[in-house]
Each structure stands twice: as structure tokens, then as C-alpha cells.
N, C-alpha and C positions, 0 to 999 in steps of 0.2 A: 048089590050091583047085578043086573040081569045078564042073561046069557048073550043078549044082543050086543051089550056094550063091549063084550070081548072081541067082537068082529067088526064093529062099526069103525069108520075112518075118523080118526081124531085130527084136530086142526094142526097145521104145520106151516112152514115157510117154503119159498121156492128154492129149487136146486138142492144142494147137499148130497150126501152119500150114505151108503148103508154098510159100514165095515162090520166084519165078524165081531160079535160082542165079547165073547169069552167071560161073561159075568157069572156063568154057572160055577166057576171055581170057588167063588167066595160069597155069592149072593145070599146063601142060607147060613153063612158062618156068623154067629153072634160076635159082638165086640168083646174082646178079651184084653187083659193086661199082661205085659211081659215084665220081668224083673228090670230094675234100673241098671243102666250102664254104669261102670265105675267112674266115668267122667263124662260130663255133658259140655257141649260147646255151643254157646248161645251167641250167634252173630248179632251185632248191633244194627245191621242193615238187612232185615229180612221182611221189609215192607216197602211199599211205594212211599217216596218222600224222604225227608231228612233222617239219617241214622239216629238212633237213640244215643244218649250221653251217659257214660258209666256213673253210677252212684257209689260203687264199692271199690275197695282197694285189695291188692294181693295180700293173702293171708287172713282176710276177714271171713268170719263165719256167718252164714245166712240160713234162714229157715225156709221151708218150702212155701212159696207164694209171696215172699218178700220182694219188694221192688229192688232191682239191681241196676236199672238204667232208666233215665227219664226221657220223655219226649222232647225233641228239639224243635219246638214250634207247633203250629196247629196241624200241619200235614206230617205228622210223625206220631209214633206210639211208644210207650215205655215197655220195658222187659221185666219179667218177674222170675225168681228162682224156681226152676222146675223141680228142685229137690233140696233137701237139707244137706248142707255140706260146707266146704271151704273154697274160697276163690283161690285157685292155684295160679292163674295168670290172666292177664288181659293183653292179648297179642294177636297177630295175624293167624288166620286159619283158612283152609281150603273152602271154596264155595262152589256151588253147582255151575255157575255161569263162567267159571274160569279164574279170574283174579282172586287172590287171597283178600279177605276182609277182616276188619277188627272184630274180635269176639272175646267174650268172657268165658274162661275155662273153669268149670265148677267140679271139684272133686267131691263125689257123693259119699256121705257117711253110710257105710254098709249097715251099721247097727241101729240107725235111726228108723223110727216108725214110718216116716215119710207122710205123716198127716199134714194137711194144709194148716199151718199155724198162724197165718197172717190173713185176717179178714176184718170186715167192718159191716155189720148188719145194716140194711137199708130198708126204709118204708117206701116201696116203689110207688104206691098209690099217691103218696104225698109229694113225689118228685115232679118238678116242672119239666117241660121239654128240654130246656137248656141244661138242666141238671142231669137229665138222662144222657144227653150228648157228652157232657163232661165225664160222666161215669163210664160211658163206653170207651172214651179215650183212655181214661185211667186204667181200664181193664186190659189195654193193649190189644183190643180186638181189630182184626183185619179180615178181608175176604178170604174165607177158608176154602173156596172153590178153586183156588190157584192164583187168583189175581193179586192177593195180599194188599189190596188198597185199604187204607185206614177206614174202618166202618163208620166212625163218627162224622167223617167229612161228608159222606153221602146224606147224613141227616141234616146238614146245613146247606141246602142248595144255594146256588148263586142268587144274587139279588134279582128280584123280579120273577123268579121261578117258584111255582107252588106245586107241591107233591100231592096228587090226587089219588094215585094207586100205588100200592106196594106189591111188587111181584117177588114171590119167594121161589127161588130156583132149586128145584129138586130133580132136575132132568138127568144129570150125571151121564152125559152122552159119550164120554170117552170109553173105549173098550177096557175091560178088566176091572175098572173102578166100581166099588159098591159101598164105599164108606157112607155116602149120603143116604143111600137106600136103608142101611142099617140104622142111621141116626133117625130117620123118619119113623121107623118101626119101634126103636128102643128108647128114644129120647123125645117122645111126642109131647109130653107135658112141658118140658123145657123149651121146645120149639114154639109151642103156643104162647108161653110167657114172653119169649123173645119177640114174636110177632106183635103182641100187644104193646110191648115197649117201643118197637119201631113205629107202630101206628101213632102212638102218642107223641113221639119225638118229631116225626116228620109232618104230622097233621093230616096224613092220608086218610081218606074216607073208607077205603076197603083194601083187603089183601087177597091175592090169588096165589095159591101154591100150584106151580106148574110141575107136573111129573110125567116123564115119558111112559108110554103105555106098555113097556116091558116090565113095569113095576106097579101093576094094577093092585097088587096086595097093599102097597103103601097108600094108594089113593083111597081104597076101601077103608083102611085102618084110620087114616086121617079124617075122613068124612064122619066116621063113627065117634071120633073123639073131639071134634071141633065144637066149641060152645055155640049154641044157637043164637045167643045174644050178641055174638061178635060178628062183624062183617068180614068173615074169612071163608073162602071156598077153596076146595081142592079140585083141580081140573087135569085131565089126561091130555097129553099132546102126543103126536106121532113120534115113534122111536126113529130118529134120523139124526145123523151127525151134520153140523154142530148145533143141535137143538138147544144145548145149554148156554150158548153164547147169548148175552143179554139182548142184543138187537134181534136175534132170531126168535127168542122166546117172546119178546114183546110183540113181534109180528104174528106169531102163532096164537097167542092168547087174546090180543086186543086188536089185531089187524091194523096196528099203527107202526109207522116207520120213524126211527130216530134220524133227524136231518144229518146229511153228510158233514162230518167234522163236529157234530154235536154230541150231547150226552142225554141219557134218558130223562133227566130233570127238565130238559127243554120241552118235552111233551108231557110233563107232569107225572113222571114215573120214577121210582127208585127200585133197584133190583138188589136183592140179598140172597146169598146162598143159604140153604137150610142149615148147614153146619154152623155157619156164623151166628144165625139167630138162635139156634139151640144153645150155643155157648153163651150168648147174651142172656138167655133165660136162666142159665145155670149160674153164671158168675155175678151178675149185677145184684141179685137179692142179698148176697153175702159180701159184696164189695171185694171180690177176689179178682186176680189177674189171670190172663190166659197162659197156662203153663203146660198144656198137653192138648192133643187133638187126635181124632180118629184117622187112621191111615190104613188103606188097603195095601197089602203086600201080596203080589200075585205074579203070574206069568209061568211059562213052561219050565223055567229054570228054578222055580221055588218049590221046595219039597213039601212044605206045610203051609199053603197059602191061607190067608184069613184077613180079618179086620181087627185092628189092634188100637188100643188107647196108648199113644206113644208120647213120652215127655219131650217137649221142645228141646232140641240140642242133642238128641240121641244120635251117635255116629252110625252111618249105614253099616259099617263093618260089624258092629255089635248086633244091630237089628237083624241083619241077614244071617248072622251066625246062629241066632235063636230060632229062626224059621227054617233054616237049612237051604244052602245054595248048591245047586248041582254043578258038577264039573263041566257040564256042557254050556255053562253061561257064556254069552257072547257080549251082551250089552245090558246095562242097568239104567233105567230111566226114572227120573223123579217126575211124578205126575202120570198122565196117560201116554200111550204110544203115539198119539196124533200131535199133541201140542207140548208134551213133556220134554225134558232136557236130559240127554245122556250125560252121565257123570264119568269123569276120568279118574276119580279117587274115591275109595270107600271110606275115607276120613271125612267126607262131606256130611254135615249133620242134617237131621230133619228140622225144617223151619216151619213157621206158621202157615206158609202157603203150600206145603207139601201134602197133597191129598192121597198120593199113592206112590208105591215103589214097585216097578214092573221089571222083572228080570227075564230077558229074552235069551234064547239059545243061540249059539253061533250060527252065522249065516251059511246058506248053502255053499259048499266049496266051489260050485260051478259059477265062477265070477262072471262068466259071459252073460248070465241072466241079469246081472246088475249093471252091465255096461250102459253108459249114457249114449243115446243115439240122437240124431238131429230131430227137431220137431217135424211131425208129419202133417200138421194142420188138421188133425182129426176133430178138434173142437170139444173133446171130452172135458177139458179143464173149464171151458166156458159154461158147460152144462152143470158142472159141479159147484162152481164158485157161489157161495151163498149171498155175496154182496154184488154179484153181477159185474165183476171186473173181467178184463181180458188177460188171463195169466199167460197165454201164449205170447202176446205182444210184449208184455212186461218182461217175460223171460228173455226174449230176443234183445230188448233194450238193456237188460242187466248184463248179458254177455258182451254187449257193445260198450258197457260202462257208461251208458247215458242215464245216470241215476236221477239227475234233476228232472229230466224229461219224463221219467217214469212217474214222478210225483206231480209235476205241473200239468201234464197232458193226459195221463192215464190213471190218476187217482190212487197211486201206490199207498198213500197213507190210510186209505179206507180198508186195506187188507189187515186183518187181525191174526194172520198167520195160522189159520186153522189146519192147513195141510191137505185140504180136499184136492187141490189141483195136482200136487205131487203124488197123491195116493192113486189117482186115476190115470196118470200119464203113462201111456204104453212105451214111451221112449226113455222112461226112468229119469227124466230131467228133474233135478232137485229144486223145483221152482220156489218152494217156501224158503229154502236156505238162501237162494238168490235174493229174495225180497228182504229178508232180514239184513243181509249185508248192505243192500242198497239203502234201506232206511237208516242203518247205522252210519253209513258214510254221509248221507244228507244231514243227519243230526250233527255230526262232527263239523261239517262245513258251516253250520249256523252258529256254532259256539266260538 
């Protein structure tokens, strides 16, 4: 890559913001493993769609990789034992979004080698597209970028839709997070295998890996490793938030727009996170299930930040104890600080959709700086909104509790809660939180 490419403007979308990245804390930290927690908590609902159904009973011994819950229909995925041990309980456990959910509690055998003892070798070249789709569901794969949507469902687009292009999302635009960056550098062969499988399953003619230009080392590395015989390219896009949102990345790479209320398949596109495809390339050849994922643990309140391979179900309390949590901690977020969710309990486990754990220090004691003031009509939120909504008007309607009008007249449902509007608001109005509440109330009215 020439010197000019370091300075040229890369493609992007309209609007958006440029938050401080904070990626230097972990970007150069290789993926490492931590010891297993004494007990793992595996929620049955850690993906979009129907929760999995338990296959095991209390007191039953399981080996690492063994299925412990089955999918409940097509839009659902199974669960696998992240460690060798004994089922201690199947009961309610804390979740990141508040209500307790049913989970399998696995007591880990400390003396076990923790090898994966449950697999089934596959000849990938001999598999048909439908067999690949079934194998992806059997592996329990979901979107590892945070969406946790079952991966196999994207491989079977609605009737009448044809997938022409596969976009591989390596943007990782959230501050602090670097797990996808490390996956691209360290799990390149698995990523390429996963892309090949996704191309075959979807019937797409080409794949484009989109990477923000603050990770040009990943672009260079990928271009050097991509087989010339495959229709796969790696392209840099501008570092801007929320570049990693699939609609924004599609606009940046292909200058196409997903119709309002539509999905990428409507314009012949499927989007997958790099971590998802790397796991696909790792698990499918051996017929294994998803039992661990790469997680960035970072933030000013983390003493030893890094990127770690974490078993699914590891409690936050154990994880943070291993990396060191400063006494100044004020808030712990699952995911990134823009779209992530603050947790109220350290007993919440890492699930398939958790890409990061960010620990922030206590807020400035001068609470006057955080006081919410009336909207001053500055228009900054309109400039920032990547889907060209009017957050100011939506905010006023939310305060007036005119939730249905927000959806019917001002396209509330097009908001994907990126947080750009709240980030730039000089009046500290929590616009994103208002919109989440409004959408939740509208959903409740429809049921």
C-alpha cells in the first residue's frame, strides 16, 4: 500500500460523528485466553428469535462442545457446553437488559483438560448450500458484531430475493473495541474459509471486506492473504461512526441504499461480521458449536485491558477480577459505549453477542454539567443523524408522549439507536433513550 493511500479520502456515508476512539489501549494486544470460571451461566435466549430448549437435566455430566439446548424452530439456534462439567441447575439468571432469563448453570470440572471432545468432521467441498445453512444453524452461530441475529437465516433470503454481493463487516466503529481488528490479523485463514462458505450458501458472486481506515494494517494483511482465484476484495472506508451499521457500510462501499423498512436482501446484499465468518470457518470443518468468542475488555477503569477468548457464559464478576477493576469504576457497559448496555449486576454472563466489556470511571462530581436543558434548536442532531431523521422533533414528541405520531409521521422506526444525536446534543437531552422507550411502548400497543 503506497504512501498516498494513507492520506487519500476513503468512501463513506452522509452525516455521522467522530468520537474519540480509545482503541490504542488494546489494538496491539494479541488474543489471549483466561482460566475458566468455576461456573458458567448459559442463557437460553442470547440471540434474536425463539429461545433454545434444554436438552440436559440437573446433575448430568457434559463434555466441552456437547449440545445442551436445541433450536426452537428456524429462527433460533442451539447452545453447546463451553466447558466439561456438570449441570448444576436450570433456573433464572440475571441478564444485561434487566429481566431474569432462563439459563443453564454449568459447574466446570477444574481437573478436566477442557479439550473440545464433541465434533464431527465434514467435507465442506461436498456440501450443498442447504447443507451449509443447516450446519451453520447446528453450530449455533449468530451475528458476533452485537446483533446476535441467527447467521443461517441471512443465508436463506425471503422468496424472490437473490443475494448478489456479500459484505464482510470489519469496520468496528465503536470506541474502545478492537476484537474484530485482532480477528482479521490473527484468524485470517478461518475468515477466508468462512467467506467461501457464505458465498456458496448464499450464491453471491462476490464478497467485499469493509474496514475502517484506522485499521489499514488489517487491509494490507488481508489483501496479501486473499486467494487470487476467489472474488473477494478488501476495501478501506472512512473512520466515522456508525460506519459499522450495515446500511451505512452498504452506502459507503456500493453507494446503494436499503429501502425504508427493508433489509439488505431487498437490494441483493447480505452483511456478516468478520468475527461471525471467522467462527464459521473454524467450526464448520469439524462440526463444532459456538462455545467461545473474542471479547475486548477495556476502558479507563480496567487495569490490564486486552482482547481475550472468553467461554460463553463467563460471569462478568470473574472476568473483571482477572483483568483488574479499578476502585474508580462508575459504569460497566456490554458492547461499546455508543450502543452498548450498562449492566446493573456483575453476575450477568458473557453471551454470544457481547463484543466488548468497557469499564468507565465515575462521572464528574459536578452534576451541573450533566443537567438536561431545553432544546435550543441548534440542529446538531440533524447534522449527525446517519439516516436523516429529525431527532429534535422526535425528542419533543417523546416528551409529549405522542409515541404513535413519532412512528407514523417522523419515521421513528428507521432509528437504529446509534446514539449520534445524544452524543452531539449541547443540552444533554437523552434522545436515544427517549426513542427506545417510544419504540417499546409502540410495540406493546401492537401486541
